[in-house]
MIKOL-253414 format. One record per residue: residue in one letter; x, y, z of N, C-alpha, C, O in turn. Coordinates in pm, whole numbers, plus 50000, padded with zeros to 5 digits. Layout:
% MIKOL-253414
AXYZXYZXYZXYZ ...
% end
This chain:
% MIKOL-253414
M241503978729979242413985430055243563974130084243303962130097 A245013980530094245873974130132245843967830302245163973330389 E246383960030319246433957330481247993964130543248993964530471 N247993967730641249043970630731249793960630770249763956530886 T250723954330659251343944630725253033947730759253773939430810 T253403960630722254313964930775254263982630816253573990530751 S255013986430918254324000130972255634007830945256634000930930 S255744021130937256864028930897256754035431018255784034731093 P258264044831043258704050331177257374061331189256764062131296 A256994069031077255784080531054254764071831108254384075231220 T254264062531064252954055331073253064054631232252384063731280 N253564048531309254004045831439253564062731526252914066031625 Q254214068231439254184079131529252924086831557252834094131656 F252044085331480250284087031430249594074631524248434075331565 A250324065331546249404056231625248944056331761248444046031806 S249034066031830248644069231937247474075431895246524075031973 L247324081231787245804090431796244694079331754243504082231774 D244994067931703244224058631710243254052631803242134048431776 S244024053131952242894053332062242244064932140241594063932245 C242584078532056242024092732087240994093932010241044096831891 D239704091232092238474092831988238574108731985237974113031887 H238974115732040238844129832011239644136031879239504146531815 A240514125431868241264135831771240684130731617241364133431518 W239674125031605239594122831475238204127631440237344128231528 I237914131331301236984136531271235864126931223236214119831129 N234844125431258233924112531247232504119231170231854129131205 M232324111331068231224111730996230544101330972231164091630927 K229044100030996228394090530918227024092830862226464103530883 S226444083630792225484086230733224314081430801224134069930838 V223494091430815222244087430889221614073930893221284067330991 F221494070530747220674058730743221484046030693220984037530619 G222834045730744223544032530777224214029830661224214018230619 R225034041930577225614036930508227304040530519228004045530431 G227654036730642228924035130705229554049130777228914059730783 T230664047530820231414060730856232794062330805233674054030786 A232734076330783234044080630774234934086730839234544098430848 R235754085730883236774086830977238234093130941239144086530891 F238284105430971239754111630938240654116331050240324123631143 K241784111231030242854119631176243234130631066244204128230995 G242594141431050242404152331002243124167631113242854169331232 M243934175431038244584185231076243514200231052243494206330945 I242864203331149241804212031097242804224631073243744228131144 T242274230730941242754244530903242174256030915242794266630917 S240654254830925239854266430905238594259131012238474246931014 F237924265931077236934261031128235874274531203236294282031291 S234694275031155233614286831211232274280631238231774272731158 D231724284031343230724277931357229684292031422229754298731525 S228874292331321227824304931364226044298531383225504287831353 F225624309731441224264308431482223734317731436224334328431432 S222444316531389221504326231384220174325031375219714315831307 S219274334531445218054330231468217064342231408217234354431418 S215954334831341215004341031244213504345231345212834338831427 W213444358031292212264363531382211354367731256211824371931150 N209654365731288209024373031231208334386631275207434386331359 E208654395631233208204409831263207444415431197207564416831075 E206234420931285205054425131243204514435831285204024435331398 A204434447031219204374461931236202754463131256201944460931166 V202484466031357200854467631439200054483931446200834492831476 F199384485931434198754496931446199324507731563199634500831660 A199544519331586199594523831710200994516831778200924516031901 R201884513131734202944508431799204074510131725204214506731607 M205104516831816206444521531731207204509331699207674508031586 D207384499631798207894487731750207304478231731206404474631807 P207744469831597206814455631568206944446031691207604447231794 I206014435131644205864426931708206554412231681206144404331596 A207724409731776208054398831704208104383431761208254378731873 T207884377231619207374361431678208854349431644209334347531532 F209204344431741210594335131709209964325431598208794321631592 Q210894322731523210704309431425211664297531449211354285731467 R213004303731447213944291431463215334297831493215414310131496 T216244291431513217804291531479217824280631443217154270531463 S219344285031341219944277831230221264277331285221554287731344 R222304267231284223724266331249224304261431143224024251331079 K225084268631128225944267130989227644265431049228304274031107 I228034252431015229534249831028229904251530897229194250530797 S231614255630910232374255430795233794247830867234384249730973 L233934240530779235434232130845235944227630723235414221430631 T237364232830743238614227130651239524219330722239944223130831 F239834209630678240844201830753241804194630621241274194530510 K243234188830637243764184130572243894170830616243924169630739 V244004158930542244304147030557245594143530551246124150030461 V246424135730610247914134830613248244118830591247674110230658 S249204116030492249334102530493250654098830503251434101530412 A251024092630610252344088030653253034079430590254244078330606 G252184070730492252634057830439251854055130317250914062730291 V252144044430232251184039830146250114035130212249354043430162 Y249254027530297248494020230358247874033130436246754028830463 D247934044430481247604054230543247184065330396246464075030417 A247584063130288246994069430166246114062030121245134067430070 E246184051230124245044040830031243674043230158242564048130138 H244104039330254242944042730386242264057530360241034057630359 N242814067430344242394080030342241784085030193241044094630176 L242164078030114241224081029996240154073630002239124078629958 A240114058330065238654053130062237724062630122236724066930064 Q238164066730265237604073630350236714084630287235554088030312 V237744089730185237144102630150236134101229989235694110829927 Q235984087529955235394084029845233904079529926232844081429867 K233934073030074232984071830161232364084530178231174084730148 L232844094730217232064108830216231564112530118230444117630119 I232374110629993231624118629901230214107829859229274112529795 T230224097629889228734093729881227844092529966226884084929961 F228174101430062227224105830185226594121330115225684127530170 M227164125430006226534134729946225464132429865224874142529827 Y225044121329827224034112729712223144108129802223524101229897 P221814111529783220434104429870220824087729862221804081929814 T219814083629920219664067029919218484061029809217334065329810 W218844052829738217684050329663217374034029691218254025829714 N215834030929682215664016829666215294012929563214314016829499 T216304001829527216383997529401215453982829366215363976729259 D214813979929500214143967929512213333962029394213333950429355 S212373976629326211083972929244211683977829142212803982929143 L210613975729006211023980328917211463994328862212103996328758 L211134000928925210854018028936211964019929076211674015829188 P212984025529050213874029229193213094042829217212744051929142 F212974039929366212744057829418213234060929508213694052329583 L213294071229530214224078029666213764072729764212544070729765 Q214524069029869214584063430022214794073530107213874078230174 A215794077130114216454088930215217024098130179217834095230092 A216994109430207217974124930203219474117930233219724107130288 P220354127730180221694124130253222204130930337222974140130310 L221754126530490221644133930625222924125730668223144114230629 I223814133330758224824125930797224824131830985224244141031042 D225564123531022225884126431185227294132731187228084129531098 I227654141031279229324143731290229724144331409228774146031486 Q230864143631467231434150231563233164148831564233894140731508 F233434159031642235064161731651235044165431776234184173831804 S235794161431870236424165531995235164176132058233984172832045 N235434185232105234454195632160233874203832085232964210632135 L234184205431958234284213931859232554214831842231684223131868 I232624200431780231314195931687231014186931732231694176731724 K229444187531821229294177431869227334181331928226924192731903 S226714175031974225244179531995225084179832100225944173432161 M224214185332173223674185332318223754168632390223744158732316 P223814167632527223544154532550222374148832543221334154732573 G222434132032489221434124132459221424120332320220544112332290 N222194124232229222414118232123223584114032100224054112831987 K224354110532235225684104732238226984112932158227994107432115 G226674126632152227694134632099227634136531934228494143731884 W226784131031859226624130931725225594145231701224654149331770 L226134150231589225554161931553224994155731414225574148731331 S223464161531418222834158031269223074168831169223464179531215 G222944168031065222574178630963222674174830787221964165930739 Y223434180930723223724178330549224744184930514224804196230561 I225574181630446226674189430361226354194430279225904188430182 G226524212530289225744216630178226954220230075226584227329982 G228284217030075229234219129980230354209930030230474207030149 L231214205329930232154192629963233424196929852233284195129731 N234444201629899235354202429764236454196529804237044199629907 V236744189329741238354178929776239364180329690239264176929572 T240284184729735241664193429657242814180429716243144177829832 H243214174029586244324163429579245704171829546245894175629431 E246714174729655247704176029627248614169229552249504163329614 V248604168829429249324162529321250734166229297251384159329219 H251374178229365252464180629340253834173729447255064173729438 A252734167429558253494159429631253704146129611254284139229695 G253194140729484253354128029411251914116429449251114115729542 F252084110529350250804098929357251214088229325252264087329263 L250504077829358250484062429310249534063429169249304053329103 
% end
């Protein structure tokens, strides 16, 4: 990755975001493979919760007896990563590549036969929209069910 030795006016315009933690989309591997950070502009966000119940019909009762099983949460997030210059473009591409590695499990290759060491779990946080309850320092744990990276090649590239 290139060093930011010169800064452009566009890069300076976004420099104030560096100190604003809530302006970053942060994702990190639960098992210590690093953190991917994006100054992303969210274009779509949905957060859905659903409860699962086991209903059992019993004799002589009109309504079933319901037993709670779990509540699940599914987040759908779409964001654009904007590059203000070459340095930002190289940094953003490296962050995207790091995020892609979070989709794969961790393997232990110390022995003759490699074996699966850990599932590809991540922690994520963004502002007050994506975070856990108090106690986990704001990180919400989960997994990425699907990842789609679209490069806008009509804008040009190196």
